[in-house]
ZAVORO-904327 format. One record per residue (C-alpha): x, y, z; residue in three letters; residue number from 1. Coordinates in steps of 0.05 Angstrom, whole numbers, always signed. Layout:
<pts>
<pt <X Y Z> ALA NUM>
...
</pts>
This chain:
<pts>
<pt <-218 -439 +1801> MET 1>
<pt <-228 -504 +1764> SER 2>
<pt <-298 -532 +1753> SER 3>
<pt <-326 -600 +1733> ILE 4>
<pt <-393 -636 +1730> HIS 5>
<pt <-398 -706 +1757> LEU 6>
<pt <-458 -736 +1722> LEU 7>
<pt <-500 -785 +1760> HIS 8>
<pt <-569 -800 +1733> ASN 9>
<pt <-620 -780 +1758> PRO 10>
<pt <-580 -731 +1801> ILE 11>
<pt <-532 -679 +1772> CYS 12>
<pt <-473 -665 +1817> PHE 13>
<pt <-434 -600 +1808> HIS 14>
<pt <-367 -595 +1842> THR 15>
<pt <-315 -541 +1847> SER 16>
<pt <-244 -549 +1871> PHE 17>
<pt <-177 -516 +1875> ASN 18>
<pt <-112 -549 +1859> SER 19>
<pt <-86 -578 +1923> THR 20>
<pt <-18 -586 +1954> LYS 21>
<pt <-6 -626 +2017> ARG 22>
<pt <+64 -612 +2042> THR 23>
<pt <+66 -660 +2100> HIS 24>
<pt <+50 -721 +2058> LEU 25>
<pt <+77 -713 +1988> SER 26>
<pt <+41 -771 +1955> SER 27>
<pt <-4 -829 +1971> PHE 28>
<pt <-49 -880 +1938> SER 29>
<pt <-112 -916 +1959> VAL 30>
<pt <-122 -988 +1938> HIS 31>
<pt <-189 -1011 +1910> GLY 32>
<pt <-239 -987 +1859> SER 33>
<pt <-250 -913 +1842> PRO 34>
<pt <-318 -917 +1875> SER 35>
<pt <-282 -917 +1942> PHE 36>
<pt <-276 -841 +1939> CYS 37>
<pt <-348 -831 +1919> GLN 38>
<pt <-372 -874 +1976> ARG 39>
<pt <-326 -838 +2024> THR 40>
<pt <-350 -771 +2000> LEU 41>
<pt <-422 -785 +2016> VAL 42>
<pt <-419 -833 +2075> LYS 43>
<pt <-353 -820 +2110> LYS 44>
<pt <-349 -745 +2101> ASN 45>
<pt <-420 -717 +2100> PRO 46>
<pt <-394 -650 +2124> SER 47>
<pt <-364 -638 +2056> PHE 48>
<pt <-433 -639 +2022> ILE 49>
<pt <-473 -575 +2026> LYS 50>
<pt <-539 -574 +1987> PRO 51>
<pt <-540 -506 +1954> ILE 52>
<pt <-604 -514 +1913> SER 53>
<pt <-657 -567 +1906> CYS 54>
<pt <-717 -558 +1859> SER 55>
<pt <-767 -597 +1818> LEU 56>
<pt <-763 -590 +1743> ASP 57>
<pt <-835 -589 +1717> PRO 58>
<pt <-811 -621 +1652> ASN 59>
<pt <-776 -677 +1688> LEU 60>
<pt <-821 -707 +1740> ASP 61>
<pt <-787 -714 +1808> LYS 62>
<pt <-717 -706 +1781> ILE 63>
<pt <-676 -661 +1827> LYS 64>
<pt <-615 -619 +1812> GLN 65>
<pt <-569 -613 +1872> ILE 66>
<pt <-506 -572 +1874> GLU 67>
<pt <-454 -605 +1918> VAL 68>
<pt <-397 -564 +1946> VAL 69>
<pt <-339 -597 +1982> TYR 70>
<pt <-268 -582 +2003> ASP 71>
<pt <-222 -629 +1965> PRO 72>
<pt <-160 -607 +2002> GLU 73>
<pt <-191 -627 +2069> GLU 74>
<pt <-216 -691 +2037> ARG 75>
<pt <-148 -710 +2009> ILE 76>
<pt <-114 -694 +2075> ASN 77>
<pt <-163 -737 +2113> ASN 78>
<pt <-150 -794 +2066> LEU 79>
<pt <-76 -783 +2072> ALA 80>
<pt <-80 -785 +2148> ASN 81>
<pt <-112 -854 +2142> GLN 82>
<pt <-55 -876 +2096> VAL 83>
<pt <-5 -848 +2146> ASP 84>
<pt <-30 -898 +2197> LYS 85>
<pt <-22 -956 +2150> GLU 86>
<pt <+42 -940 +2111> ALA 87>
<pt <+112 -937 +2139> GLY 88>
<pt <+153 -874 +2132> LEU 89>
<pt <+204 -877 +2076> SER 90>
<pt <+231 -805 +2072> ARG 91>
<pt <+235 -747 +2119> LEU 92>
<pt <+265 -676 +2113> THR 93>
<pt <+277 -638 +2178> LEU 94>
<pt <+302 -569 +2196> PHE 95>
<pt <+364 -570 +2240> SER 96>
<pt <+371 -502 +2273> PRO 97>
<pt <+432 -476 +2311> CYS 98>
<pt <+436 -438 +2377> LYS 99>
<pt <+469 -379 +2411> VAL 100>
<pt <+493 -372 +2483> ASN 101>
<pt <+464 -307 +2507> VAL 102>
<pt <+510 -312 +2566> PHE 103>
<pt <+562 -366 +2583> LEU 104>
<pt <+593 -372 +2652> ARG 105>
<pt <+647 -424 +2666> ILE 106>
<pt <+640 -441 +2740> THR 107>
<pt <+693 -493 +2755> ARG 108>
<pt <+740 -546 +2728> LYS 109>
<pt <+717 -617 +2743> ARG 110>
<pt <+759 -675 +2766> GLU 111>
<pt <+749 -709 +2698> ASP 112>
<pt <+782 -650 +2663> GLY 113>
<pt <+718 -620 +2636> PHE 114>
<pt <+688 -554 +2659> HIS 115>
<pt <+621 -539 +2690> ASP 116>
<pt <+583 -482 +2658> LEU 117>
<pt <+519 -442 +2668> ALA 118>
<pt <+489 -413 +2605> SER 119>
<pt <+426 -387 +2572> LEU 120>
<pt <+419 -427 +2508> PHE 121>
<pt <+369 -406 +2455> HIS 122>
<pt <+353 -436 +2387> VAL 123>
<pt <+355 -388 +2329> ILE 124>
<pt <+326 -388 +2258> SER 125>
<pt <+391 -404 +2221> LEU 126>
<pt <+396 -478 +2207> GLY 127>
<pt <+412 -536 +2162> ASP 128>
<pt <+364 -583 +2127> LYS 129>
<pt <+374 -658 +2132> ILE 130>
<pt <+340 -709 +2086> LYS 131>
<pt <+333 -780 +2111> PHE 132>
<pt <+313 -840 +2069> SER 133>
<pt <+310 -913 +2087> LEU 134>
<pt <+369 -952 +2058> SER 135>
<pt <+368 -1025 +2037> PRO 136>
<pt <+436 -1032 +2071> SER 137>
<pt <+437 -1076 +2132> LYS 138>
<pt <+506 -1053 +2155> THR 139>
<pt <+517 -978 +2149> LYS 140>
<pt <+488 -909 +2137> ASP 141>
<pt <+508 -867 +2077> SER 142>
<pt <+518 -792 +2087> LEU 143>
<pt <+528 -738 +2034> THR 144>
<pt <+533 -663 +2041> THR 145>
<pt <+537 -599 +1999> ASN 146>
<pt <+601 -573 +2031> VAL 147>
<pt <+673 -597 +2032> ALA 148>
<pt <+709 -615 +2096> GLY 149>
<pt <+651 -647 +2133> VAL 150>
<pt <+667 -719 +2154> PRO 151>
<pt <+620 -770 +2123> LEU 152>
<pt <+638 -830 +2166> ASP 153>
<pt <+625 -846 +2239> ASP 154>
<pt <+664 -785 +2260> ARG 155>
<pt <+603 -745 +2241> ASN 156>
<pt <+553 -734 +2297> LEU 157>
<pt <+495 -753 +2251> ILE 158>
<pt <+523 -823 +2242> ILE 159>
<pt <+541 -826 +2316> LYS 160>
<pt <+470 -808 +2334> ALA 161>
<pt <+439 -861 +2288> LEU 162>
<pt <+487 -914 +2316> ASN 163>
<pt <+468 -892 +2387> LEU 164>
<pt <+394 -898 +2371> PHE 165>
<pt <+402 -969 +2343> ARG 166>
<pt <+443 -989 +2403> ARG 167>
<pt <+393 -963 +2453> LYS 168>
<pt <+329 -988 +2419> THR 169>
<pt <+348 -1049 +2377> GLY 170>
<pt <+321 -1014 +2315> TYR 171>
<pt <+354 -1046 +2255> ASP 172>
<pt <+344 -997 +2197> LYS 173>
<pt <+398 -957 +2163> TYR 174>
<pt <+393 -892 +2124> PHE 175>
<pt <+414 -850 +2066> TRP 176>
<pt <+425 -780 +2093> ILE 177>
<pt <+438 -715 +2056> HIS 178>
<pt <+460 -655 +2097> LEU 179>
<pt <+446 -587 +2066> ASP 180>
<pt <+494 -547 +2107> LYS 181>
<pt <+482 -473 +2121> LYS 182>
<pt <+509 -466 +2191> VAL 183>
<pt <+584 -454 +2189> PRO 184>
<pt <+629 -502 +2227> THR 185>
<pt <+676 -479 +2282> GLY 186>
<pt <+627 -423 +2296> ALA 187>
<pt <+604 -435 +2368> GLY 188>
<pt <+533 -443 +2342> LEU 189>
<pt <+524 -518 +2357> GLY 190>
<pt <+509 -537 +2286> GLY 191>
<pt <+537 -608 +2293> GLY 192>
<pt <+501 -619 +2359> SER 193>
<pt <+436 -597 +2327> SER 194>
<pt <+448 -645 +2269> ASN 195>
<pt <+457 -702 +2319> ALA 196>
<pt <+393 -684 +2357> ALA 197>
<pt <+355 -680 +2291> THR 198>
<pt <+381 -748 +2270> ALA 199>
<pt <+357 -779 +2335> LEU 200>
<pt <+289 -747 +2326> TRP 201>
<pt <+285 -773 +2254> ALA 202>
<pt <+305 -844 +2272> ALA 203>
<pt <+252 -844 +2326> ASN 204>
<pt <+199 -822 +2275> GLN 205>
<pt <+219 -878 +2227> PHE 206>
<pt <+215 -928 +2284> SER 207>
<pt <+145 -908 +2303> GLY 208>
<pt <+167 -866 +2363> CYS 209>
<pt <+191 -924 +2405> ILE 210>
<pt <+230 -876 +2449> ALA 211>
<pt <+206 -816 +2489> THR 212>
<pt <+234 -746 +2480> GLU 213>
<pt <+263 -752 +2550> LYS 214>
<pt <+300 -816 +2531> GLU 215>
<pt <+327 -784 +2468> LEU 216>
<pt <+352 -725 +2509> GLN 217>
<pt <+385 -769 +2561> GLU 218>
<pt <+418 -815 +2510> TRP 219>
<pt <+445 -757 +2469> SER 220>
<pt <+491 -734 +2525> SER 221>
<pt <+533 -796 +2512> GLU 222>
<pt <+558 -767 +2447> ILE 223>
<pt <+558 -691 +2460> GLY 224>
<pt <+545 -643 +2518> SER 225>
<pt <+507 -592 +2475> ASP 226>
<pt <+461 -642 +2442> ILE 227>
<pt <+410 -650 +2499> PRO 228>
<pt <+393 -576 +2495> PHE 229>
<pt <+360 -584 +2427> PHE 230>
<pt <+307 -629 +2459> PHE 231>
<pt <+285 -570 +2500> SER 232>
<pt <+230 -525 +2473> ARG 233>
<pt <+283 -477 +2447> GLY 234>
<pt <+302 -436 +2509> ALA 235>
<pt <+338 -468 +2567> ALA 236>
<pt <+384 -454 +2626> TYR 237>
<pt <+438 -506 +2620> CYS 238>
<pt <+488 -528 +2673> THR 239>
<pt <+537 -585 +2684> GLY 240>
<pt <+577 -595 +2620> LYS 241>
<pt <+515 -568 +2584> GLY 242>
<pt <+476 -633 +2589> GLU 243>
<pt <+434 -612 +2649> VAL 244>
<pt <+377 -576 +2613> VAL 245>
<pt <+322 -536 +2647> LYS 246>
<pt <+268 -512 +2601> ASP 247>
<pt <+248 -440 +2612> ILE 248>
<pt <+197 -394 +2579> PRO 249>
<pt <+232 -352 +2525> PRO 250>
<pt <+262 -294 +2564> PRO 251>
<pt <+272 -253 +2501> ILE 252>
<pt <+218 -234 +2450> PRO 253>
<pt <+223 -283 +2392> LEU 254>
<pt <+219 -227 +2341> ALA 255>
<pt <+283 -195 +2368> THR 256>
<pt <+329 -189 +2307> PRO 257>
<pt <+403 -206 +2306> MET 258>
<pt <+461 -210 +2258> VAL 259>
<pt <+514 -265 +2258> LEU 260>
<pt <+584 -247 +2234> ILE 261>
<pt <+636 -302 +2230> LYS 262>
<pt <+706 -295 +2200> PRO 263>
<pt <+732 -352 +2157> PRO 264>
<pt <+777 -375 +2213> GLU 265>
<pt <+748 -424 +2263> ALA 266>
<pt <+762 -429 +2338> CYS 267>
<pt <+784 -496 +2364> SER 268>
<pt <+744 -510 +2427> THR 269>
<pt <+801 -551 +2455> VAL 270>
<pt <+850 -494 +2445> GLN 271>
<pt <+802 -443 +2475> VAL 272>
<pt <+793 -485 +2539> TYR 273>
<pt <+868 -495 +2544> LYS 274>
<pt <+877 -420 +2550> ARG 275>
<pt <+820 -411 +2599> LEU 276>
<pt <+841 -384 +2667> GLN 277>
<pt <+785 -390 +2718> LEU 278>
<pt <+814 -335 +2762> ASP 279>
<pt <+803 -286 +2705> GLN 280>
<pt <+731 -304 +2690> THR 281>
<pt <+670 -264 +2712> SER 282>
<pt <+645 -273 +2783> LYS 283>
<pt <+573 -254 +2768> VAL 284>
<pt <+520 -304 +2790> ASP 285>
<pt <+491 -335 +2727> PRO 286>
<pt <+422 -338 +2759> LEU 287>
<pt <+426 -263 +2768> TYR 288>
<pt <+441 -256 +2693> LEU 289>
<pt <+381 -300 +2676> LEU 290>
<pt <+335 -260 +2721> GLU 291>
<pt <+359 -193 +2694> LYS 292>
<pt <+349 -215 +2622> ILE 293>
<pt <+279 -241 +2638> SER 294>
<pt <+259 -177 +2673> SER 295>
<pt <+297 -123 +2634> GLU 296>
<pt <+317 -154 +2568> GLY 297>
<pt <+383 -158 +2531> ILE 298>
<pt <+440 -111 +2547> SER 299>
<pt <+515 -111 +2539> GLN 300>
<pt <+521 -118 +2615> GLU 301>
<pt <+487 -186 +2617> VAL 302>
<pt <+516 -218 +2554> CYS 303>
<pt <+578 -246 +2589> ILE 304>
<pt <+619 -301 +2557> ASN 305>
<pt <+678 -327 +2598> ASP 306>
<pt <+707 -360 +2536> LEU 307>
<pt <+716 -294 +2498> GLU 308>
<pt <+784 -278 +2529> SER 309>
<pt <+816 -345 +2513> PRO 310>
<pt <+783 -346 +2444> ALA 311>
<pt <+813 -278 +2429> PHE 312>
<pt <+881 -307 +2447> GLN 313>
<pt <+871 -363 +2398> VAL 314>
<pt <+845 -315 +2344> LEU 315>
<pt <+867 -243 +2358> PRO 316>
<pt <+830 -217 +2297> SER 317>
<pt <+765 -237 +2331> LEU 318>
<pt <+776 -187 +2387> ARG 319>
<pt <+787 -132 +2335> ARG 320>
<pt <+724 -152 +2299> LEU 321>
<pt <+682 -147 +2362> LYS 322>
<pt <+712 -80 +2381> GLN 323>
<pt <+699 -52 +2311> ARG 324>
<pt <+627 -76 +2311> ILE 325>
<pt <+614 -42 +2378> ILE 326>
<pt <+649 +22 +2357> ALA 327>
<pt <+612 +26 +2291> ALA 328>
<pt <+543 +6 +2316> SER 329>
<pt <+527 +73 +2351> ARG 330>
<pt <+471 +41 +2390> GLY 331>
<pt <+449 -3 +2332> GLN 332>
<pt <+456 -65 +2376> TYR 333>
<pt <+432 -77 +2447> ASP 334>
<pt <+491 -124 +2457> ALA 335>
<pt <+550 -153 +2418> VAL 336>
<pt <+581 -218 +2442> PHE 337>
<pt <+614 -282 +2420> MET 338>
<pt <+572 -346 +2419> SER 339>
<pt <+599 -409 +2451> GLY 340>
<pt <+674 -419 +2440> SER 341>
<pt <+672 -377 +2377> GLY 342>
<pt <+685 -354 +2325> SER 343>
<pt <+616 -322 +2312> THR 344>
<pt <+602 -252 +2337> ILE 345>
<pt <+528 -237 +2350> VAL 346>
<pt <+496 -169 +2347> GLY 347>
<pt <+428 -167 +2381> ILE 348>
<pt <+378 -114 +2361> GLY 349>
<pt <+388 -107 +2286> SER 350>
<pt <+392 -156 +2228> PRO 351>
<pt <+442 -112 +2191> ASP 352>
<pt <+518 -114 +2198> PRO 353>
<pt <+556 -49 +2206> PRO 354>
<pt <+576 -16 +2140> GLN 355>
<pt <+651 -31 +2148> PHE 356>
<pt <+637 -105 +2138> ILE 357>
<pt <+618 -87 +2066> TYR 358>
<pt <+669 -33 +2055> ASP 359>
<pt <+732 -64 +2085> ASP 360>
<pt <+766 -113 +2037> GLU 361>
<pt <+792 -151 +2097> GLY 362>
<pt <+722 -175 +2114> TYR 363>
<pt <+700 -196 +2045> LYS 364>
<pt <+700 -270 +2064> ASP 365>
<pt <+662 -266 +2130> VAL 366>
<pt <+599 -307 +2139> PHE 367>
<pt <+538 -262 +2149> LEU 368>
<pt <+467 -281 +2168> SER 369>
<pt <+408 -248 +2201> ASP 370>
<pt <+368 -290 +2249> ALA 371>
<pt <+315 -289 +2304> SER 372>
<pt <+299 -332 +2364> PHE 373>
<pt <+253 -392 +2354> ILE 374>
<pt <+221 -447 +2395> THR 375>
<pt <+183 -511 +2381> ARG 376>
<pt <+118 -542 +2402> GLU 377>
<pt <+114 -605 +2444> GLU 378>
<pt <+119 -669 +2403> ASN 379>
<pt <+140 -629 +2341> GLN 380>
<pt <+209 -614 +2314> TRP 381>
<pt <+234 -544 +2298> TYR 382>
<pt <+202 -510 +2239> ARG 383>
<pt <+239 -466 +2191> GLU 384>
<pt <+211 -395 +2196> PRO 385>
<pt <+183 -353 +2139> ASP 386>
<pt <+151 -410 +2100> THR 387>
<pt <+80 -406 +2075> SER 388>
<pt <+64 -479 +2089> SER 389>
<pt <+47 -501 +2159> THR 390>
<pt <+83 -567 +2153> ASN 391>
<pt <+142 -545 +2111> SER 392>
<pt <+196 -566 +2159> VAL 393>
<pt <+179 -638 +2162> ALA 394>
<pt <+165 -661 +2091> GLU 395>
<pt <+154 -735 +2081> SER 396>
<pt <+134 -781 +2025> SER 397>
<pt <+116 -853 +2018> ARG 398>
<pt <+123 -902 +1961> PRO 399>
<pt <+63 -915 +1917> LEU 400>
<pt <+39 -986 +1907> SER 401>
<pt <+81 -992 +1844> ASP 402>
<pt <+144 -978 +1884> GLY 403>
<pt <+155 -908 +1855> ILE 404>
<pt <+163 -852 +1905> THR 405>
<pt <+134 -787 +1880> GLN 406>
<pt <+152 -717 +1903> GLY 407>
<pt <+106 -667 +1936> LYS 408>
<pt <+85 -633 +1871> HIS 409>
<pt <+47 -694 +1847> HIS 410>
<pt <-11 -685 +1895> GLY 411>
<pt <-61 -663 +1841> ILE 412>
<pt <-43 -724 +1800> LEU 413>
<pt <-63 -768 +1858> ASN 414>
<pt <-128 -729 +1863> PHE 415>
<pt <-146 -751 +1792> PHE 416>
<pt <-130 -823 +1810> ARG 417>
<pt <-193 -819 +1852> PHE 418>
<pt <-235 -786 +1798> PHE 419>
<pt <-223 -823 +1732> PRO 420>
<pt <-226 -779 +1670> LEU 421>
<pt <-286 -814 +1637> PRO 422>
<pt <-330 -786 +1692> PHE 423>
<pt <-307 -714 +1681> ILE 424>
<pt <-341 -669 +1630> VAL 425>
<pt <-337 -593 +1621> PRO 426>
<pt <-384 -551 +1661> SER 427>
<pt <-436 -509 +1625> PHE 428>
<pt <-474 -470 +1678> ARG 429>
<pt <-527 -441 +1630> ASN 430>
<pt <-551 -508 +1604> LEU 431>
</pts>
């Protein structure tokens, strides 16, 4: 606990404060004289002032000593909220989670060559982080990433999403984007689709939310069938090509653990669908599967994926992997299934892979991750789980008046901008 005395004759103010950290807004500045804060403290925020003691000193006629207690974190956040309304967004970091298909039925082949599906999609806690910054460029976005093999031009769904947003809204800003990739590609987890949805959400935030969530969802189907799902609350029954999204209450407890196991080889969605034979798919009504999961929970019986058989033809080792996981689990998992078009195998019920994954040299290069189901609140983007800060998923910062953008760890320095050092003296409680 830090302690200072603010001296103001004839009243002695005693204040106590903790170091503060405001994650949502990394840094800010208030123009004007330092007295702005002092006036705001007394007049704008009277709830911060709590008289603890008030007494007459017989040696100092009518001079009062008042101890003033206030919450500087709340005070700084309130000031920052005011700055939020007046300053434009310059940087934004968002969590971009992936999904699993708890069941996936392919119901028919369409005249346009695509297939209709019926699937329970659910967002999970594994995800990428994407950093967006406004660019001075008037002609193009600039994308970087931490992994090789990801396209950085307009083949990338992030760039496609930003171009789509500008085309639909007339917004004329471009961005620097850094993609911190954790979701493997070619995994059937919708990582690229999530990135596109996250980019649309980010562009809308920078623009001052000129589009509704519903509009973002509808537009997104133009560049990918799985993208609209991510504008649900996290659990949805999806039909059509995947773009018809019906929000549903989470049918599975969010705390349900799972493990994701993906071999180094990817499954080409195109090749998987080429091998799909509709007469060999399941005939179970997908609405029955949804009802059974909602009422009885996850089981091997309901986790049907019509794309497993063709995916196992594309990648025979994937069939062996699933069979070994089931054989080795001995009831460890409630269900083991492939997500999407592969090549990720999901084990629901435990965060731990079977021991052979560690012992068998042939699986030394598999991707492993534990995960859980997550959702999001209305008008908020997805938040990364297991973080201590309530606003840790969407970190933003704004330039100071001198044009320098500071990071989130400089909040306490900004605090002292409001309380100049000449007014701070050590506290001596016994004097």
